[in-house]
N, C-alpha and C positions, 0 to 999 in steps of 0.2 A: 571575464570568462570564467573566473574562479568561483562564482558563483552556481554555476553550472556543473550539475554532479550526474555524470551517466549511471546506469543502473541496469541489473538485469536480475531477475528472479525465475526460479524454477519449482514453482509449487507444486508438490505431490499429495494426494488425499487418497485415502481408501475407506470411503463410505460405506456403512454396514446399514440394514435395514431391509426392507422390502423394495424391491426392484434395483437395487445397487448390484447384485451379485458378487460383490466383495472386489470388484475390479479397480484398480488404480485409474484416479483423475489426474493428468499431468498437463501442465503448459510452461511455455516458456514466454517471459514478459520483460523485452528491453523498454528501455523507456530513459526519459531524460526528466531533471528535478531542476529547478530553479530556487536556489535558497536566501531569502534577504533577512533583514535583522528581524522583523515581527511577523513574516508569512513565509509559507513555500507554497510553489506551485510545481505540482507533477504530473506527468503523462506517460502512460505506457501502453503499448501493443500486448493483445493478449492471443498468443498463437497456440493452438492446440496440438500437444504432443502424440496424442493417440484418439483412437476412434470414441472412447468414452468420452472424451473432453468435447467433442463437436467437430464441425467441419471448417467454420469460417472462422476468420480472424475478427477480432473485437478491439475495443480501446477502452481505457479506463484512464480518466481525469481526476485530479483532487485537490482541493484548495486546504491548507492548513494554515491556523493562525496559532501563534503562541502566546498565550495569554497571559503568561508570567511576564513576558516583554510588553505587552500592550497596555497591561493594568497591575504595575508591579506592586502598589500598595495592597493589593488583595493577596499577594503571595509573600511566602518567606517570614510570616509570621504563626506563632503556634496556634492551634486550633482551639486548644484547652489550655488555660493558664490557672496558676495555683492562687 
């Protein structure tokens, strides 16, 4: 169970340009992440906090691969040497 990480995000954006009217877009994103040695899997709900964000609840999922752990010889070396 120590590899499961609960998370919650509160992203707030104030877009500008035509059609945005300068209104803040806000959501609450509770989720859970599983962190392994060479990869990470995360899922979170996207809950709108105001009308500008939308009306329905969404979901986001992602898989991350840690390339420096998967292929260590490619990393940890200087890009340019003398």
